SEBA-690457 format. One record per residue (C-alpha): x, y, z. Coordinates in steps of 0.1 Angstrom, whole numbers, plus 5000, padded with zeros to 4 digits. Example, Ala and Ser with C-alpha at 12.3 -4.5 7.8 and 13.67 -1.06 7.14 Angstrom:
2
512349555078;513749895071;
REM end
This chain:
323
467252887672;467952567654;468052697621;470652967635;472552697651;472452477617;473752757598;476752827625;477552477623;477752487581;479652797586;482252627609;482752337587;483352537557;485852747578;487252417589;487752287552;489252627540;492352567568;492552177560;494852217534;492452127505;493652437483;497052457468;499552687470;498352867439;495052907451;493152657433;491452327442;493752067457;493951747440;493251437464;494551137453;493950777467;497050557465;496950167471;500450027474;500849617473;502949657507;507049697518;508249337505;511149437490;513849737484;512249767448;508849837467;510050087492;511850297465;508550297444;506550407472;509150677482;509150817444;505250837443;505051007477;507951267469;506451327438;503251397448;504151637476;506151817454;503251847428;500951997458;498651687455;497051567487;498151177489;495650967509;498050627512;497050287520;499449987523;497949657513;500149417529;500149187497;496449137504;494049177480;491049217504;492849507521;493649677486;489749647476;488749777512;490850077506;489850137470;485950137484;487350397509;488650617486;485350607463;483250707495;485650977502;485151127467;489251167459;490051327424;492051037413;492750677425;495950497415;496950157428;499649897423;497449537420;498449297446;497049017417;495949037382;492148927385;489349007407;488949387404;485849427379;483449497408;485349797423;486549927393;483049937381;482050117414;484850367406;483750447373;480150477383;481750747407;483250927381;486550897396;489350787369;492150507380;495550467369;497350187374;500950167384;503649877380;500949597375;498549497351;494749367359;492549127337;488949297332;486649267305;486549637296;489649837297;488050157299;487750097338;491350227340;492850507325;496150397318;499150167335;502350317341;505350087347;507749797331;507349547305;507449247326;507348977298;510749187282;512449147315;511848777315;512948777278;516148977288;517148747316;517148447293;518648607263;521548657288;521548337300;521748147263;524048437249;526348597273;526348317306;529248097312;526847807304;525947947268;528147677249;528347307253;526047027250;525146927284;521746997300;521447317319;519047267348;517347587359;515047637390;512847937392;511648137422;508548297413;507048617423;503648647438;501348367428;498748557403;500848857400;501349047367;505349047374;505248667382;503248577352;504548807329;508648737338;507848357336;506248407304;508848597288;511948387301;510148047290;509548217253;513148277248;514847947263;512447707246;514947807216;517547607233;516247247246;519647217266;518447487291;515247347313;513447497341;513247137366;511647327395;509647647397;507847777428;506748107446;509148307472;506548557471;508948817460;510548837497;514248767509;512748527535;510748307513;513648287488;515848147511;513147887522;512147787488;515947807474;516847527505;513747287494;515247317457;518847227473;517446927490;515746797461;518246877433;521146917453;524646997432;522646917401;521347277397;523247487371;520947807371;518748017396;516348247375;514848487405;511748697397;513348957418;516449057434;515049027469;514448627466;517548627449;519548737478;517448527502;518748217480;522548327478;521948277518;520447917513;523247857487;526247937509;524847737536;524847447516;528447467512;527947587472;529347937458;526648137445;527648297413;530048007404;528547687412;525047817407;524748117378;522148337394;519948597370;517448787390;515249117381;514849467397;518549617394;518149757434;521349837453;521349507471;521749307439;524849547427;526349477464;526049077457;527249127425;530449317434;530949037458;530748787431;527648647441;524948737417;525748737377;523348957363;520049167372;517649307348;516349627356;512949707367;512650087372;510450177405;511150557403;507450597387;506250907408;507051177382;505050987357;502350927377;501951297387;502151367349;499151167342;497351297370;497551637355;496551527320;493351327334;492451647353;493051847319;491451597295;494351547280;494551187261;497050927274;498550597260;497050287274;500150177284;503450377293;506550187295;509450297312;512950247301;515449997314;519149817313;520449477322;523649487342;526449207349;528749187377;531449337353;529649667354;528549657390;531349837408;531450137379;527550187381;526650117417;527750497430;524950617405;522350397415;519150567433;517550247447;
REM end
């Protein structure tokens, strides 16, 4: 009787599995993706999440999604959960660059390939992940600085140009790399100096708070704000206005992402330029997943194409923006 019950239970489990949607529409085994997202800290991140969910659903891939709420410990728990669930592929956008070695070795030991999206990791063995899909953050910082030195209203003259910088999340790849690229280019002109730099954690609220502190410390001597993302810049614009100054005029503002909110700010004359960081990585992630499953080689780095938009272009370009 016990043996009969065990067999019956096994059959029931098999029937449930067959009805659970683990097969794709073509009848083959359905790919299961475990994806851990940084959080929902900005317009950019929301668009990134929507792109991934949409592309994965359209491809018939089963998604197990986790929001890390900008905490590395949450993300590591999610990755370990995906490993325990024996998903086919793990993808994630890491909160910070370091601290991933152990969990990625666990994924490798379980023969689960890992794809990085948007942000890089620092590990001793780059075979712990298959590829990184995303932007060149260093180049984004360079683009922001080149516009400032070559095209901004401050490009000519002899007076010092005092810059305040709103950094992204401390230790994250975009914060580290955008700062690096920006400083690399402005070093060519000693007139341009970063006088204050502090994290605004990629959020509007924190961007406003830190900008308020910058204004209290520096007053009207600030010439330029360089924000590592548009959301912080939009928060800072509010602080600048509350201080009785005109954003985009009294303080030149350069930011990164090119979300719709930035175009609205440019059209209002409050933001001077935004460097594009394309969040629509979903289709490229799906392509990479299929390549991994089929054993096709992938480059270690897949870079997306991006532009720079000034406020003079904003009204014309705005209707075409998808995020």
